[in-house]
VEXDOLO-583302 format. One line per 10 residues: for each residue x, y, z of N, C-alpha, C. Coordinates in steps of 0.02 Angstrom, whole numbers, plus 50000, padded with zeros to 5 digits. Layout:
N
X/Y/Z/X/Y/Z/X/Y/Z; ...
end
This chain:
424
65546/59851/58216/65529/59854/58145/65503/59786/58122; 65540/59736/58140/65520/59667/58121/65453/59650/58151; 65443/59671/58214/65380/59656/58248/65322/59691/58213; 65333/59754/58190/65279/59790/58156/65261/59757/58089; 65312/59735/58051/65298/59700/57989/65258/59637/58000; 65276/59603/58054/65240/59540/58070/65167/59555/58084; 65154/59608/58122/65085/59625/58139/65045/59645/58076; 65080/59680/58030/65045/59700/57969/65026/59639/57927; 65072/59589/57924/65056/59527/57887/64997/59491/57918; 64995/59491/57985/64940/59456/58019/64873/59492/58003
64874/59558/58001/64813/59596/57987/64790/59583/57915; 64839/59582/57867/64820/59568/57798/64789/59499/57790; 64820/59450/57824/64792/59381/57820/64721/59378/57848; 64711/59415/57904/64644/59414/57935/64592/59445/57889; 64613/59503/57858/64566/59536/57812/64551/59492/57750; 64603/59458/57725/64594/59413/57667/64546/59356/57684; 64556/59328/57743/64513/59272/57765/64440/59295/57771; 64432/59355/57801/64365/59381/57810/64331/59394/57742; 64372/59421/57695/64346/59435/57628/64324/59371/57592; 64366/59319/57597/64347/59254/57567/64284/59226/57598
64277/59234/57663/64217/59208/57697/64154/59243/57671; 64160/59310/57662/64102/59347/57636/64083/59324/57566; 64135/59312/57523/64121/59288/57455/64086/59220/57456; 64112/59174/57498/64082/59107/57503/64010/59110/57527; 63998/59153/57577/63929/59160/57602/63882/59186/57548; 63906/59234/57509/63865/59262/57454/63848/59209/57402; 63901/59171/57382/63891/59118/57332/63842/59065/57357; 63849/59045/57420/63805/58993/57449/63732/59017/57450; 63723/59081/57469/63655/59108/57472/63623/59107/57403; 63663/59128/57352/63636/59128/57283/63619/59058/57259
63663/59010/57275/63651/58941/57253/63587/58913/57286; 63578/58928/57350/63519/58904/57385/63455/58935/57356; 63459/59000/57338/63400/59033/57308/63382/59002/57241; 63434/58989/57200/63422/58958/57134/63393/58888/57142; 63420/58849/57189/63395/58781/57201/63323/58782/57223; 63306/58830/57267/63237/58834/57290/63189/58852/57233; 63211/58898/57190/63170/58918/57132/63159/58859/57084; 63213/58820/57073/63207/58763/57028/63159/58711/57058; 63162/58701/57123/63118/58654/57156/63045/58675/57149; 63033/58741/57158/62966/58765/57151/62940/58756/57079
62985/58767/57031/62965/58758/56960/62949/58686/56945; 62990/58640/56972/62977/58568/56961/62910/58548/56992; 62898/58574/57052/62835/58557/57085/62776/58584/57046; 62784/58646/57021/62731/58675/56980/62718/58636/56917; 62773/58609/56889/62765/58569/56827/62724/58507/56841; 62737/58474/56897/62703/58411/56912/62630/58423/56929; 62613/58481/56959/62545/58493/56981/62504/58534/56931; 62536/58557/56876/62501/58599/56829/62444/58561/56795; 62382/58586/56797/62327/58551/56765/62332/58553/56689; 62301/58502/56656/62300/58501/56583/62253/58554/56558
62273/58587/56504/62232/58638/56475/62190/58609/56419; 62132/58638/56409/62087/58616/56355/62084/58671/56303; 62096/58652/56241/62097/58701/56188/62027/58723/56170; 62016/58786/56153/61951/58808/56129/61938/58781/56059; 61876/58786/56037/61858/58759/55971/61895/58792/55914; 61920/58853/55925/61953/58889/55870/62027/58876/55867; 62053/58832/55912/62125/58817/55910/62144/58788/55842; 62200/58810/55816/62221/58785/55750/62238/58712/55754; 62216/58673/55705/62227/58601/55706/62296/58583/55681; 62325/58530/55710/62389/58506/55684/62378/58470/55618
62433/58459/55583/62428/58422/55519/62402/58353/55532; 62356/58329/55490/62326/58263/55499/62361/58212/55455; 62360/58149/55476/62394/58097/55437/62354/58080/55375; 62388/58052/55327/62354/58031/55265/62307/57974/55280; 62253/57968/55241/62203/57916/55253/62230/57849/55233; 62210/57798/55271/62225/57728/55254/62162/57688/55262; 62153/57634/55225/62091/57595/55228/62077/57572/55299; 62015/57587/55323/61989/57563/55387/62030/57585/55447; 62072/57635/55439/62115/57653/55495/62135/57726/55491; 62134/57760/55547/62159/57828/55549/62201/57836/55611
62258/57868/55605/62305/57876/55660/62276/57923/55712; 62280/57907/55778/62253/57951/55828/62287/58019/55826; 62248/58071/55837/62275/58138/55839/62238/58177/55892; 62256/58241/55900/62221/58282/55948/62147/58288/55931; 62131/58279/55867/62062/58284/55847/62020/58228/55873; 62050/58171/55888/62012/58115/55913/61994/58123/55986; 62012/58180/56017/61997/58190/56087/62046/58155/56132; 62104/58133/56106/62152/58096/56145/62201/58144/56178; 62212/58138/56245/62255/58185/56280/62328/58168/56271; 62369/58220/56270/62441/58213/56260/62475/58238/56323
62534/58211/56339/62570/58228/56400/62595/58300/56398; 62628/58320/56453/62660/58385/56461/62611/58442/56473; 62547/58429/56479/62500/58481/56495/62490/58532/56440; 62509/58515/56378/62501/58562/56323/62429/58562/56299; 62415/58604/56250/62348/58605/56220/62336/58537/56188; 62283/58502/56211/62276/58432/56191/62211/58415/56157; 62161/58458/56158/62096/58436/56134/62066/58489/56087; 62042/58467/56030/62008/58512/55984/61936/58488/55979; 61889/58531/55996/61818/58512/55999/61787/58513/55930; 61808/58466/55888/61783/58461/55820/61761/58389/55808
61701/58381/55784/61673/58314/55774/61691/58286/55706; 61709/58222/55705/61722/58189/55642/61657/58183/55604; 61656/58204/55542/61597/58200/55500/61604/58138/55456; 61556/58092/55462/61557/58030/55423/61512/58039/55362; 61537/58017/55305/61500/58026/55242/61495/57959/55206; 61438/57925/55210/61429/57864/55170/61422/57882/55096; 61451/57842/55053/61450/57858/54982/61443/57793/54941; 61400/57796/54891/61391/57739/54845/61410/57764/54775; 61453/57727/54741/61477/57746/54675/61452/57696/54623; 61422/57721/54570/61396/57677/54517/61422/57701/54449
61427/57654/54402/61448/57671/54334/61388/57693/54293; 61399/57707/54231/61344/57733/54189/61288/57683/54180; 61302/57619/54192/61250/57568/54188/61214/57558/54254; 61234/57596/54306/61202/57590/54370/61230/57536/54415; 61284/57504/54393/61314/57451/54434/61367/57481/54481; 61373/57452/54541/61421/57478/54590/61493/57474/54565; 61533/57524/54583/61604/57525/54565/61643/57505/54628; 61680/57452/54623/61718/57426/54680/61792/57444/54674; 61829/57428/54727/61903/57434/54729/61929/57506/54723; 61888/57555/54742/61913/57624/54743/61953/57636/54807
61997/57686/54805/62039/57703/54862/62024/57775/54885; 62052/57793/54941/62038/57860/54969/62055/57915/54920; 62109/57906/54882/62130/57959/54835/62082/57967/54776; 62035/57921/54768/61985/57928/54715/61929/57977/54735; 61927/57997/54799/61872/58038/54824/61897/58107/54843; 61855/58156/54831/61867/58225/54853/61803/58248/54888; 61810/58275/54949/61753/58298/54988/61757/58373/54997; 61700/58406/54984/61695/58478/54994/61642/58493/55046; 61656/58541/55090/61606/58566/55136/61595/58640/55122; 61534/58657/55102/61519/58726/55081/61569/58751/55029
61589/58708/54984/61635/58726/54930/61708/58724/54948; 61725/58711/55011/61795/58708/55033/61818/58636/55038; 61874/58621/55006/61900/58552/55005/61921/58531/55075; 61904/58469/55093/61920/58442/55159/61971/58385/55153; 62007/58373/55207/62055/58318/55207/62023/58255/55235; 62022/58202/55195/61994/58138/55216/62043/58104/55264; 62020/58091/55325/62064/58060/55376/62041/57990/55394; 61981/57971/55371/61955/57904/55385/61922/57878/55322; 61940/57817/55303/61913/57789/55241/61896/57716/55252; 61834/57698/55239/61811/57629/55245/61795/57601/55176
61824/57545/55159/61811/57514/55095/61746/57475/55097; 61727/57447/55040/61665/57408/55037/61671/57343/55075; 61732/57324/55095/61741/57261/55132/61731/57270/55207; 61729/57333/55231/61722/57345/55303/61652/57324/55326; 61646/57300/55389/61581/57278/55414/61532/57336/55422; 61468/57318/55427/61414/57366/55433/61374/57352/55497; 61342/57404/55525/61296/57396/55581/61228/57422/55559; 61176/57380/55566/61111/57395/55537/61056/57388/55589; 61013/57439/55594/60952/57435/55634/60895/57418/55587; 60869/57358/55594/60816/57334/55549/60748/57345/55583
60711/57393/55556/60646/57412/55585/60589/57382/55544; 60548/57342/55577/60493/57308/55543/60427/57335/55569; 60388/57365/55524/60323/57392/55541/60271/57337/55537; 60249/57313/55595/60200/57258/55597/60132/57284/55620; 60115/57344/55600/60051/57373/55618/60007/57381/55556; 59946/57403/55565/59902/57419/55509/59890/57360/55463; 59898/57373/55398/59881/57322/55348/59930/57264/55347; 59987/57269/55378/60035/57215/55377/60026/57165/55435; 59979/57179/55480/59971/57137/55539/59955/57065/55521; 59918/57056/55467/59898/56987/55447/59953/56952/55408
60007/56986/55393/60059/56958/55351/60127/56957/55385; 60128/56946/55450/60190/56946/55489/60236/56890/55464; 60208/56833/55444/60249/56778/55420/60288/56799/55358; 60257/56837/55313/60292/56861/55253/60347/56910/55273; 60333/56952/55322/60384/57000/55345/60444/56963/55374; 60431/56911/55413/60486/56872/55442/60529/56840/55388; 60497/56811/55337/60535/56779/55283/60576/56830/55245; 60547/56888/55231/60584/56940/55195/60643/56965/55236; 60633/56973/55302/60687/56997/55346/60742/56944/55351; 60724/56880/55356/60775/56827/55358/60816/56826/55294
60783/56835/55237/60819/56835/55173/60867/56895/55170; 60847/56952/55198/60890/57010/55200/60952/56997/55242; 60942/56969/55301/60998/56954/55346/61046/56904/55314; 61018/56853/55281/61060/56803/55248/61102/56834/55192; 61079/56889/55162/61115/56921/55107/61172/56965/55132; 61176/56978/55197/61229/57020/55224/61293/56980/55233; 61349/57015/55245/61412/56980/55257/61416/56952/55328; 61461/56906/55339/61465/56872/55405/61481/56921/55461; 61520/56972/55448/61540/57019/55501/61490/57074/55514; 61439/57081/55472/61389/57134/55482/61347/57119/55544
61332/57172/55582/61292/57164/55643/61224/57197/55634; 61172/57164/55661/61103/57186/55652/61067/57191/55718; 61025/57242/55725/60978/57247/55781/60908/57247/55751; 60862/57211/55783/60794/57205/55757/60746/57244/55802; 60707/57288/55770/60659/57330/55805/60591/57321/55773; 60539/57313/55814/60471/57306/55787/60423/57342/55834; 60359/57335/55821/60307/57364/55864/60269/57309/55899; 60241/57325/55957/60199/57277/55992/60146/57316/56030; 60094/57280/56052/60040/57311/56090/60050/57295/56164; 60055/57347/56203/60062/57339/56276/59996/57360/56309
59978/57326/56362/59915/57342/56396/59931/57370/56465; 59907/57430/56477/59917/57463/56541/59851/57490/56567; 59831/57466/56625/59769/57490/56658/59709/57487/56611; 59704/57431/56575/59647/57420/56531/59651/57456/56464; 59708/57490/56452/59717/57527/56389/59771/57493/56346; 59758/57487/56281/59807/57458/56235/59849/57514/56205; 59914/57505/56209/59961/57555/56183/60009/57522/56134; 60021/57555/56078/60071/57532/56030/60139/57557/56053; 60186/57511/56063/60252/57530/56088/60306/57501/56043; 60367/57526/56054/60426/57503/56016/60457/57444/56052
60475/57393/56014/60506/57333/56043/60574/57321/56010; 60628/57336/56048/60696/57320/56024/60707/57247/56043; 60696/57202/55996/60698/57131/56012/60769/57105/56023; 60818/57137/55991/60887/57118/56003/60933/57176/55985; 60987/57183/56023/61037/57234/56007/61079/57212/55948; 61130/57250/55932/61173/57235/55875/61211/57170/55887; 61204/57124/55840/61238/57060/55845/61249/57031/55775; 61302/56991/55769/61314/56955/55706/61294/56882/55713; 61264/56863/55769/61242/56794/55782/61177/56781/55743; 61183/56744/55688/61124/56733/55645/61069/56692/55681
61087/56646/55723/61037/56608/55760/60998/56653/55807; 61033/56698/55840/60999/56745/55885/60952/56791/55847; 60972/56812/55787/60930/56854/55746/60868/56817/55721; 60876/56754/55703/60818/56715/55681/60768/56706/55738; 60794/56694/55798/60750/56687/55857/60714/56752/55871; 60750/56808/55864/60719/56873/55876/60663/56886/55826; 60673/56866/55763/60621/56876/55713/60559/56834/55729; 60569/56775/55756/60512/56732/55774/60470/56763/55830; 60502/56806/55871/60466/56837/55926/60431/56902/55907; 60440/56925/55845/60409/56987/55822/60333/56978/55821
60299/57026/55853/60226/57022/55856/60195/57081/55818; 60131/57095/55832/60096/57148/55796/60075/57203/55845; 60053/57259/55817/60029/57314/55860/59968/57346/55829; 59930/57382/55870/59870/57416/55846/59884/57489/55830; 59948/57507/55823/59967/57575/55806/60038/57577/55779; 60059/57635/55756/60125/57642/55725/60166/57697/55759; 60205/57680/55810/60249/57730/55841/60315/57736/55801; 60309/57757/55738/60366/57758/55692/60421/57806/55716; 60402/57868/55732/60453/57916/55754/60486/57894/55820; 60446/57865/55864/60474/57840/55927/60526/57786/55914
60512/57744/55864/60559/57691/55846/60625/57719/55820; 60620/57770/55777/60681/57802/55752/60721/57834/55809; 60685/57862/55857/60719/57893/55914/60754/57840/55957; 60721/57783/55968/60752/57728/56006/60815/57703/55971; 60813/57701/55905/60872/57680/55867/60930/57728/55878; 60916/57793/55875/60968/57843/55885/60994/57843/55957; 60949/57837/56005/60967/57843/56076/60991/57778/56107; 60971/57722/56080/60987/57658/56112/61030/57613/56068; 61007/57597/56008/61045/57551/55966/61112/57580/55947; 61112/57644/55928/61174/57678/55907/61198/57729/55959
61185/57713/56021/61203/57760/56076/61278/57768/56082; 61315/57713/56079/61387/57716/56087/61421/57737/56020; 61475/57775/56025/61511/57793/55963/61534/57730/55927; 61537/57731/55861/61557/57671/55823/61630/57655/55833; 61647/57590/55828/61717/57570/55826/61748/57598/55763; 61814/57601/55762/61849/57631/55705/61831/57598/55640; 61824/57532/55640/61813/57496/55577/61743/57508/55548; 61695/57531/55589/61627/57542/55563/61609/57616/55563; 61658/57661/55568/61643/57732/55562/61612/57746/55494; 61554/57780/55495/61520/57796/55433/61486/57737/55401
61481/57680/55437/61450/57620/55409/61395/57594/55456; 61349/57640/55470/61290/57623/55509/61228/57644/55469; 61175/57603/55474/61116/57618/55434/61053/57594/55469; 60999/57628/55453/60931/57604/55468/60902/57576/55405; 60873/57516/55410/60835/57487/55354/60765/57476/55381; 60717/57514/55356/60649/57512/55384/60599/57489/55331; 60559/57438/55349/60503/57415/55309/60440/57447/55338; 60412/57497/55304/60356/57534/55334/60321/57576/55280; 60260/57598/55297/60227/57649/55255/60243/57719/55281; 60274/57723/55340/60298/57787/55367/60245/57831/55398
60182/57808/55402/60128/57849/55430/60125/57837/55505; 60146/57886/55544/60148/57879/55616/60079/57891/55646; 60062/57850/55697/59996/57859/55728/59999/57862/55804; 60059/57853/55834/60059/57845/55907/60119/57875/55942; 60164/57911/55907/60227/57932/55938/60219/57995/55980; 60262/57999/56030/60271/58061/56068/60325/58104/56035; 60374/58072/56003/60427/58108/55969/60401/58140/55905; 60435/58192/55882/60418/58226/55819/60472/58212/55768; 60453/58213/55704/60499/58195/55651/60561/58239/55650; 60554/58304/55656/60611/58349/55649/60665/58335/55701
60645/58323/55763/60696/58310/55814/60730/58243/55803; 60692/58193/55780/60722/58128/55765/60769/58132/55706; 60749/58170/55655/60791/58179/55596/60859/58208/55615; 60859/58259/55657/60922/58290/55678/60966/58241/55716; 60937/58200/55758/60976/58151/55796/61010/58101/55749; 60973/58077/55700/61001/58027/55655/61054/58057/55610; 61043/58118/55586/61094/58150/55543/61156/58166/55583; 61148/58187/55645/61205/58201/55688/61246/58138/55700; 61212/58081/55706/61246/58018/55718/61277/57989/55654; 61263/58019/55596/61292/57995/55533/61263/57929/55510
61200/57916/55526/61167/57853/55508/61132/57861/55440; 61148/57817/55393/61114/57818/55328/61046/57784/55335; 60995/57813/55305/60927/57787/55312/60901/57759/55246; 60881/57696/55249/60851/57662/55191/60779/57643/55209; 60732/57662/55166/60662/57648/55179/60632/57606/55123; 60604/57549/55142/60565/57509/55095/60492/57530/55107; 60467/57571/55062/60401/57602/55072/60346/57556/55046; 60314/57521/55092/60260/57476/55074/60197/57518/55061; 60164/57505/55005/60104/57544/54987/60043/57513/55021; 60018/57546/55072/59957/57524/55107/59901/57575/55100
59911/57625/55059/59864/57682/55058/59794/57662/55037; 59786/57624/54983/59719/57606/54961/59683/57563/55012; 59718/57515/55041/59689/57470/55091/59664/57511/55150; 59706/57557/55175/59687/57597/55233/59629/57643/55216; 59631/57675/55158/59578/57722/55140/59510/57688/55136; 59507/57628/55109/59444/57592/55104/59415/57578/55174; 59458/57560/55220/59434/57546/55288/59416/57610/55325; 59449/57665/55309/59432/57728/55341/59362/57752/55321; 59340/57733/55261/59275/57754/55237/59218/57716/55270; 59233/57660/55302/59181/57619/55333/59150/57654/55393
59089/57635/55408/59055/57662/55467/59092/57639/55530; 59099/57684/55577/59135/57669/55639/59103/57612/55678; 59040/57596/55664/59007/57542/55702/59027/57473/55677; 59057/57469/55618/59076/57404/55590/59142/57381/55619; 59148/57315/55628/59209/57288/55658/59271/57300/55614; 59261/57300/55549/59318/57308/55504/59339/57380/55493; 59304/57427/55526/59320/57498/55515/59387/57516/55547; 59419/57564/55516/59484/57588/55541/59477/57662/55559; 59507/57681/55615/59502/57750/55637/59571/57781/55642; 59575/57844/55625/59637/57881/55637/59639/57900/55711
59698/57895/55740/59705/57909/55811/59702/57984/55825; 59690/58001/55887/59690/58071/55907/59758/58104/55893; 59812/58064/55904/59879/58089/55890/59887/58108/55817; 59862/58065/55772/59866/58079/55700/59825/58141/55682; 59765/58146/55709/59722/58203/55692/59752/58269/55715; 59781/58269/55775/59810/58331/55801/59874/58349/55763; 59913/58300/55743/59972/58314/55702/59951/58342/55634; 59898/58313/55606/59872/58338/55542/59851/58411/55550; 59815/58427/55603/59792/58496/55613/59850/58544/55620; 59901/58525/55659/59958/58570/55669/59995/58584/55604
60001/58534/55561/60040/58542/55499/60000/58571/55442; 59938/58546/55433/59899/58566/55374/59846/58619/55388; 59822/58623/55450/59770/58673/55467/59790/58706/55533; 59847/58743/55533/59872/58771/55596/59824/58818/55631; 59778/58849/55594/59730/58895/55625/59663/58860/55641; 59660/58795/55630/59599/58758/55642/59585/58748/55716; 59523/58736/55732/59502/58723/55801/59518/58651/55819; 59552/58641/55874/59572/58574/55896/59512/58529/55906; 59455/58558/55927/59395/58518/55939/59367/58488/55875; 59381/58521/55819/59356/58494/55755/59393/58430/55735
59450/58417/55767/59490/58357/55750/59498/58313/55811; 59449/58315/55855/59453/58276/55917/59421/58207/55910; 59372/58200/55864/59335/58137/55859/59332/58117/55785; 59367/58064/55768/59370/58041/55699/59301/58023/55671; 59260/57991/55711/59195/57967/55688/59146/58023/55671; 59161/58084/55693/59118/58141/55677/59139/58174/55611; 59194/58151/55583/59216/58179/55519/59179/58147/55461; 59167/58185/55409/59134/58159/55350/59182/58119/55306; 59156/58079/55259/59199/58037/55215/59251/58078/55177; 59231/58136/55151/59279/58176/55112/59336/58199/55157
59320/58221/55218/59373/58243/55264/59419/58186/55283; 59392/58128/55295/59433/58069/55312/59481/58053/55255; 59455/58052/55194/59497/58036/55136/59552/58088/55127; 59535/58152/55135/59585/58205/55126/59640/58201/55179; 59620/58188/55240/59669/58182/55295/59716/58124/55282; 59687/58066/55263/59728/58006/55251/59778/58019/55194; 59756/58049/55140/59800/58060/55083/59856/58109/55101; 59839/58161/55139/59890/58209/55159/59942/58177/55206; 59918/58133/55251/59964/58100/55297/60011/58053/55259; 59986/58018/55209/60029/57975/55169/60079/58016/55128
60058/58072/55100/60105/58115/55064/60159/58142/55110; 60139/58160/55170/60187/58184/55220/60238/58130/55237; 60215/58069/55246/60259/58013/55264/60310/58001/55209; 60287/58000/55147/60334/57989/55091/60385/58045/55086; 60362/58107/55096/60407/58164/55094/60460/58159/55148; 60440/58140/55209/60488/58135/55265/60539/58080/55252; 60516/58022/55229/60563/57968/55216/60611/57985/55159; 60585/58014/55105/60628/58034/55049/60680/58085/55071; 60658/58133/55111/60703/58186/55133/60758/58158/55178; 60741/58115/55226/60791/58087/55271/60839/58041/55234
60813/58002/55188/60857/57958/55149/60907/57999/55108; 60883/58050/55074/60926/58092/55032/60978/58128/55074; 60957/58157/55130/61003/58196/55173/61056/58152/55205; 61041/58089/55218/61087/58045/55254/61131/58003/55208; 61117/58004/55143/61155/57963/55097/61124/57894/55086; 61062/57885/55110/61027/57822/55099/60984/57824/55037; 60929/57787/55038/60887/57783/54978/60819/57755/54997; 60768/57771/54957/60702/57742/54967/60687/57693/54911; 60650/57640/54929/60632/57588/54881/60557/57576/54886; 60517/57604/54840/60444/57592/54841/60429/57518/54830
60380/57492/54868/60360/57422/54861/60284/57419/54860; 60257/57389/54807/60184/57385/54800/60153/57339/54854; 60191/57287/54872/60166/57240/54923/60227/57206/54954; 60214/57157/54997/60269/57124/55033/60311/57079/54988; 60284/57058/54931/60325/57021/54883/60377/57068/54853; 60355/57128/54834/60402/57179/54810/60451/57198/54865; 60429/57197/54927/60472/57216/54983/60532/57169/54988; 60521/57106/54974/60577/57058/54977/60630/57075/54924; 60607/57094/54865/60654/57115/54813/60692/57178/54834; 60655/57224/54866/60687/57286/54888/60739/57272/54942
60725/57225/54986/60774/57205/55037/60839/57181/55004; 60832/57143/54950/60891/57118/54915/60931/57176/54885; 60897/57227/54860/60931/57285/54833/60968/57324/54887; 60936/57331/54945/60968/57366/55001/61031/57329/55024; 61026/57262/55029/61083/57222/55050/61141/57230/55001; 61125/57232/54936/61177/57241/54885/61209/57310/54892; 61168/57361/54903/61194/57429/54908/61239/57437/54969; 61217/57410/55026/61257/57415/55087/61324/57381/55077; 61324/57327/55040/61387/57291/55028/61434/57326/54981; 61411/57380/54949/61454/57416/54902/61464/57489/54923
61450/57504/54986/61455/57573/55009/61523/57588/55038; 61550/57646/55020/61612/57671/55049/61595/57719/55106; 61642/57731/55150/61632/57781/55202/61693/57827/55206; 61679/57892/55207/61731/57942/55210/61722/57982/55275; 61777/58002/55305/61774/58042/55366/61823/58100/55364; 61800/58158/55389/61845/58216/55391/61827/58260/55451; 61877/58298/55474/61866/58349/55525/61856/58416/55489; 61801/58450/55499/61787/58512/55461/61840/58565/55472; 61861/58597/55418/61908/58652/55424/61875/58712/55457; 61810/58717/55451/61772/58769/55485/61752/58743/55554
61786/58768/55606/61774/58743/55674/61723/58786/55713; 61691/58832/55680/61642/58875/55714/61583/58834/55738; 61564/58846/55800/61504/58813/55828/61445/58860/55820; 61421/58867/55758/61370/58916/55743/61301/58887/55728; 61295/58820/55731/61231/58788/55719/61207/58793/55647; 61251/58810/55601/61231/58818/55531/61230/58751/55495; 61193/58749/55440/61193/58688/55398/61252/58691/55351; 61291/58638/55349/61350/58634/55306/61335/58585/55249; 61341/58609/55188/61327/58567/55130/61389/58525/55112; 61377/58462/55098/61431/58415/55080/61424/58396/55006
61481/58396/54971/61482/58373/54902/61541/58325/54894; 61529/58268/54864/61581/58218/54853/61592/58209/54778; 61655/58208/54758/61672/58194/54688/61718/58133/54686; 61716/58098/54630/61761/58041/54619/61805/58056/54560; 61868/58037/54566/61917/58050/54513/61953/57985/54494; 61982/57985/54434/62018/57926/54411/61972/57869/54394; 61909/57884/54374/61861/57832/54356/61835/57846/54286; 61799/57798/54258/61775/57806/54190/61720/57859/54186; 61711/57888/54128/61660/57939/54117/61591/57911/54131; 61548/57952/54159/61480/57931/54174/61472/57902/54244
61527/57896/54281/61522/57870/54349/61489/57922/54394; 61445/57899/54438/61409/57944/54483/61420/57923/54555; 61415/57972/54601/61422/57958/54672/61362/57987/54709; 61335/57949/54755/61280/57973/54797/61304/57973/54870; 61298/58029/54903/61322/58036/54972/61274/58080/55012; 61285/58084/55076/61242/58126/55117/61250/58199/55096; 61197/58237/55103/61196/58305/55077/61228/58356/55123; 61230/58341/55187/61259/58390/55233/61243/58372/55305; 61258/58419/55350/61245/58409/55421/61238/58478/55454; 61212/58478/55514/61206/58540/55552/61262/58543/55603
61301/58596/55602/61357/58604/55648/61332/58613/55719; 61371/58592/55769/61352/58604/55838/61347/58678/55853; 61310/58694/55905/61301/58765/55922/61320/58778/55994; 61353/58836/56004/61370/58857/56071/61439/58833/56093
end
């Protein structure tokens, strides 16, 4: 009996031990499976690529505007850790603005909260604000062709006076025209004499090197400014504070570029355009009436004649506008006047759309006064920046309206009229 009880105890202990072993094996297997899964998840986390948000991703709340500074956000294209949605494909829209009182004098010391920006009637949040003290970047374009060729010295003096009227931190690039000779042919080309610099000695030397040309590649010059001078995005302190200041009659005679494509480039870059419109029309018209055999005669280029035909006589025969000397006096006069009207229209339109201004000048003496007015205006310009609440990439034109608040009655604001949204 005792022996049987002993055997039963031994059997129970063996079964208990076996049962415990099975439990331990099950627990170990489960723990190993969980550990393996966690390891795979960790590895996946480390190797997971960053995602890019589509243009319609909802934007996070933006920080309040501060003078000359905006806090980086996803809208700035800056990537954030953890592989989350990090980029919103929305371009900062820069809006230059000039505020004047009822007497036409600039209003200084305004703050971001004094401005309200609307896009297509919808209020926008200002995230970048530049005061009138912020530096400016200026492309100074000097037209040294046509009737101004004999007065380059006056142009240099006027340009030097303009540069001297700017602030010490403002940077300037000087662009002019020159005549290049290739295979026995004279070509009017664009000459970027110096890139953006605040070195006044370098700018004076660049002005001394400005020469003349036998043609006016005006549109090509504007394109070089957009593609070369302002190629790089602006630093934070000069956002919305870039401008073209051009001394010209605006009548193009030699460009490969077309006005519409150049206009879109400049507006997309947020560059304000100021034009000092020198009146050369009477001088040019008198020379156009001269017989082509005379040394003092002036001829319209083939490029000008074909542009005139495309715009004003689209159904005309190209051969009728192939040879200027075969045209009669009345035709020459009509073509010249239409080209000058077109030039003024283009300059006025670009200035208005960009938030700049045109300054008519009867001669180069008046041009010097106009330069002083441009320098004063640039020194009193504010810059506003916002990310559009409408993130659709539909290529539509978006109208901009700026209002000022907390100012005296009669105060007016002039700003860019709008921009074309990206497409696709």
